[in-house]
C-alpha positions in Angstrom: 0.1 0.1 0.2 1.2 3.5 -0.9 1.7 5.8 2.3 0.7 8.9 0.3 -2.7 7.4 -1.1 -5.8 7.7 1.0 -9.5 7.2 0.9 -11.3 10.6 1.6 -14.9 10.4 3.0 -16.7 12.9 0.9 -20.3 13.8 1.7 -20.2 16.9 -0.3 -20.9 19.2 2.5 -18.5 22.0 3.3 -16.3 20.1 6.1 -15.7 17.1 3.9 -14.9 19.4 0.8 -12.3 21.3 2.9 -10.8 18.2 4.2 -10.3 16.9 0.7 -8.6 20.2 -0.4 -6.2 20.2 2.7 -5.1 16.7 2.1 -4.7 17.0 -1.8 -2.8 20.2 -1.5 -0.2 18.2 0.4 0.2 15.9 -2.7 -1.6 12.9 -1.1 -3.2 10.9 -4.0 -6.9 10.8 -2.8 -9.6 8.5 -3.8 -13.1 10.1 -2.6 -15.6 7.8 -1.2 -19.4 8.8 -1.0 -22.0 6.9 0.8 -25.6 7.6 -0.5 -28.8 6.3 1.1 -32.5 6.5 1.0 -32.6 8.7 4.1 -30.1 11.3 2.6 -31.7 14.8 2.2 -30.0 15.0 -1.2 -28.2 13.0 -3.7 -24.5 12.6 -4.6 -24.3 15.5 -6.9 -22.3 17.9 -4.6 -19.9 15.0 -3.9 -19.5 14.4 -7.5 -18.7 18.2 -8.2 -16.2 18.5 -5.4 -14.3 15.3 -6.4 -14.2 16.6 -10.2 -13.1 20.1 -9.0 -10.4 18.4 -6.8 -9.3 16.2 -9.7 -9.8 13.1 -7.7 -11.7 9.9 -8.5 -15.0 9.0 -6.7 -16.6 5.8 -5.8 -20.4 5.8 -4.7 -21.9 3.4 -2.5 -25.5 3.1 -1.5 -25.8 1.6 2.2 -29.4 1.9 2.7 -29.8 -1.6 3.7 -27.1 -1.5 6.3 -28.3 1.8 7.6 -32.0 0.5 7.8 -30.7 -2.4 9.9 -28.9 -0.1 12.3 -32.2 1.8 12.4 -34.1 -1.2 13.8 -31.3 -2.2 16.1 -28.4 0.6 17.2 -26.0 -1.0 19.7 -24.8 2.5 20.5 -28.1 4.2 20.7 -29.7 6.9 18.6 -29.9 10.8 18.7 -32.8 12.8 19.1 -34.6 11.1 16.3 -34.0 7.7 14.9 -30.3 8.4 13.8 -27.9 5.8 14.8 -24.9 8.4 14.3 -22.1 6.2 15.9 -23.1 3.0 14.4 -23.7 4.5 11.1 -20.1 6.0 11.3 -18.6 2.7 12.3 -20.4 1.1 9.2 -19.2 3.6 6.7 -15.6 3.6 8.1 -15.5 -0.2 8.1 -16.8 -0.1 4.3 -13.8 2.3 3.8 -11.4 0.0 5.4 -12.4 -2.8 3.3 -11.7 -1.0 0.1 -8.2 0.2 1.2 -6.3 -3.0 0.0 -8.0 -2.8 -3.4 -7.2 0.9 -3.8 -3.8 0.6 -2.6 -4.7 3.3 0.0 -2.9 3.5 3.5 -5.3 5.7 5.6 -8.5 7.2 5.6 -9.3 11.1 5.8 -12.7 12.7 7.2 -14.1 16.2 7.5 -15.0 15.6 11.1 -14.6 18.5 13.6 -14.2 17.8 17.2 -17.4 18.8 19.1 -19.6 19.6 16.0 -22.0 16.8 16.2 -23.1 15.7 19.7 -23.3 12.2 19.0 -20.4 10.8 16.8 -17.8 13.7 17.0 -17.2 13.7 20.8 -13.6 12.6 21.6 -14.5 9.5 23.1 -16.9 8.5 20.5 -14.3 9.2 18.0 -11.8 6.9 19.6 -14.5 4.2 20.0 -15.6 4.5 16.2 -11.9 4.2 15.1 -11.4 1.0 17.1 -14.7 -0.5 16.1 -14.3 0.2 12.4 -10.5 -1.3 12.5 -8.8 1.9 11.9 -7.1 2.8 15.2 -4.5 5.6 14.3 -5.3 5.5 10.6 -8.0 8.4 10.4 -6.8 11.7 9.6 -9.0 14.7 10.3 -7.3 17.8 8.7 -9.9 20.2 10.3 -9.3 19.5 13.9 -6.0 17.5 13.7 -4.4 20.1 16.0 -6.9 19.3 18.8 -6.3 15.7 18.8 -3.5 13.4 19.3 -1.3 12.6 16.2 -2.5 9.9 14.0 -0.2 7.4 12.6 0.2 9.2 9.2 1.1 12.5 11.0 3.6 10.8 13.3 5.2 8.9 10.4 5.4 12.0 8.3 3.2 10.9 5.6 1.3 14.1 5.9 2.4 17.4 7.4 0.4 17.9 10.6 1.4 21.6 10.9 -0.6 22.3 7.7 -3.8 21.1 9.3 -6.3 23.0 11.4 -7.6 23.4 15.0 -11.3 23.9 14.4 -13.7 22.7 17.1 -17.1 23.2 18.2 -20.3 24.0 16.4 -19.6 27.5 15.1 -19.1 27.6 11.3 -17.2 30.9 11.0 -13.6 29.2 10.8 -14.9 26.9 7.9 -16.2 29.7 6.2 -13.1 31.7 6.4 -11.0 28.5 5.2 -13.2 28.1 2.3 -12.4 31.6 1.3 -9.0 31.1 1.8 -9.1 27.9 -0.6 -11.4 29.4 -3.0 -14.4 27.2 -2.2 -17.4 29.3 -2.9 -20.3 26.7 -3.9 -21.2 24.8 -0.5 -24.6 24.1 1.2 -25.8 25.8 4.1 -25.4 23.8 7.5 -27.9 20.9 7.9 -28.0 17.6 9.3 -28.2 16.0 5.9 -29.9 12.9 7.2 -33.6 12.6 7.4 -33.6 10.4 10.6 -32.7 13.4 12.4 -35.8 15.3 11.3 -38.8 15.0 13.9 -41.6 14.3 11.5 -39.4 11.7 9.5 -38.3 10.2 12.6 -41.7 9.8 14.2 -42.8 8.3 11.1 -39.9 5.5 10.8 -40.2 4.9 14.5 -43.8 4.0 14.0 -42.9 1.4 11.4 -40.2 0.0 13.7 -42.6 -0.3 16.5 -45.3 -2.0 14.3 -43.7 -4.9 12.5 -40.6 -3.0 11.2 -39.6 -0.8 8.4 -38.9 -2.5 4.9 -37.0 -1.0 2.0 -40.4 -0.3 0.0 -41.7 1.7 3.1 -38.9 4.4 2.9 -39.9 6.3 -0.3 -43.4 6.8 1.4 -42.0 8.6 4.6 -41.3 11.6 2.6 -44.8 11.8 1.2 -48.3 13.0 2.3 -50.0 12.8 5.5 -49.6 9.6 7.6 -52.1 8.0 9.9 -51.8 4.8 12.0 -55.3 3.4 11.7 -54.6 0.2 13.4 -51.5 -2.0 14.6 -51.6 -3.7 11.2 -52.7 -0.7 9.0 -51.2 2.8 7.8 -52.8 5.3 5.6 -50.7 8.0 3.5 -52.9 10.7 2.0 -51.5 12.8 -0.9 -51.1 16.6 -0.3 -51.1 17.5 -4.2 -51.3 16.2 -7.6 -47.6 15.2 -7.6 -47.7 13.3 -4.4 -51.0 11.5 -5.7 -49.2 10.3 -8.7 -46.1 9.1 -6.6 -48.5 7.2 -4.2 -49.9 5.5 -7.2 -46.6 4.6 -8.6 -45.4 3.1 -5.2 -48.3 1.2 -4.6 -47.2 -2.6 -4.2 -49.2 -5.6 -4.3 -51.8 -5.7 -1.2 -51.9 -2.0 -1.2 -55.2 -0.2 -1.6 -55.7 3.1 -3.3 -58.7 5.4 -2.3 -59.9 8.2 -4.3 -63.2 10.2 -4.1 -65.6 9.1 -6.8 -67.5 12.4 -7.6 -65.7 15.2 -6.3 -61.7 16.2 -6.7 -59.3 15.2 -3.8 -56.3 13.3 -2.8 -55.3 9.8 -3.7 -54.7 7.8 -0.3 -52.6 4.8 0.1 -53.8 2.1 2.7 -51.0 -0.3 3.4 -51.3 -3.3 5.7 -54.1 -5.8 6.6 -57.4 -3.4 7.3 -60.6 -5.0 8.3 -63.8 -3.4 7.1 -64.0 -0.8 10.0 -60.3 0.3 9.2 -61.1 0.5 5.7 -64.2 2.7 6.3 -61.9 4.9 8.5 -59.4 5.1 5.7 -62.2 6.4 3.2 -63.6 8.9 5.7 -59.9 10.6 6.2 -59.8 10.3 2.4 -63.0 12.3 2.2 -61.9 14.8 4.7 -59.3 16.0 2.5 -61.1 16.4 -0.7 -63.6 19.1 -2.1 -66.4 17.2 -0.7 -65.2 17.6 2.8 -68.4 19.7 3.9 -70.7 17.4 2.4 -72.7 14.8 4.7 -71.8 11.8 2.5 -69.0 11.3 0.0 -68.5 8.2 -2.2 -65.0 6.7 -2.1 -63.5 4.4 -4.7 -61.1 1.5 -3.6 -58.7 -0.1 -5.8 -55.7 -2.2 -5.9 -55.7 -5.3 -3.7 -59.4 -5.1 -3.8 -62.0 -3.1 -5.5 -65.0 -1.5 -3.5 -67.1 1.5 -3.3 -67.9 3.2 0.1 -70.1 5.8 0.9 -69.0 7.7 4.0 -69.0 11.0 6.2 -65.8 12.9 5.9 -64.0 12.4 9.1 -63.6 15.2 11.6 -60.4 16.8 12.7 -60.7 16.1 16.3 -61.4 12.3 15.8 -58.2 11.9 13.3 -55.7 14.1 15.1 -54.7 11.4 17.5 -53.9 9.1 14.5 -51.7 11.5 12.7 -48.2 11.0 12.7 
């Protein structure tokens, strides 16, 4: 392996872009690695752009299945949402370690900043993540290196530690100043980047985990519509506009039911699970509530998909369905 070659973890956010620039300017031969998941707030476009501008190759890996498993069982716990940050970081760095021999890389570079993220970027957590991922001493963190003990590449002189930074904490001012110094101008505003940290999304996936588990085919639905838990075995998603109605129809799988008003414009609703007749009627009433006939005494609702039916129901009242909303 080449002591002057490294894998650089590149999310596409400002910190990782700056770390890449700092390591490349030392002559290290970098190979960028970007992990994408169905839980990411955006795709790999920023990482692709950053790698291209830095003149380095990029590998993109989808780790949704691995992260979904950690959502169900997180050995190191979760954050304020359903985010298993420490275990996710261990998984990602373990994947990077597995790629090192094939790429001829000797160490891994990250954009981590000590104290920036409350779970995974505490000193103790960073040390444990190194051990658990099989990379003790082999992770270089150019943005906060001077606040940490030297890594092996720094001690051995593979990289020049004196050219790294001492950035710590959650203030973004030092990164913005460094970006100006390095000529980095196009970067996203600070954000979690992972939907598992978003309260609404986290609440919805937690409900799935508690009612039989979240599946890959469930994830796309979590970003759409209004969600209702109708029974332990049935969940309803109601579209909020024409685009979401179309997405719900496209995402319906075998056994799912689609509900739509028969005579008045309104949403498409997707009912997933095993509803009995009472639950089906409740789903129809909620569908009617969000249609143009919400003020009518009775509305006809058509059911299609796993079964075909026509129900005439009174639109649901807000107070009755509020406790069901996720």
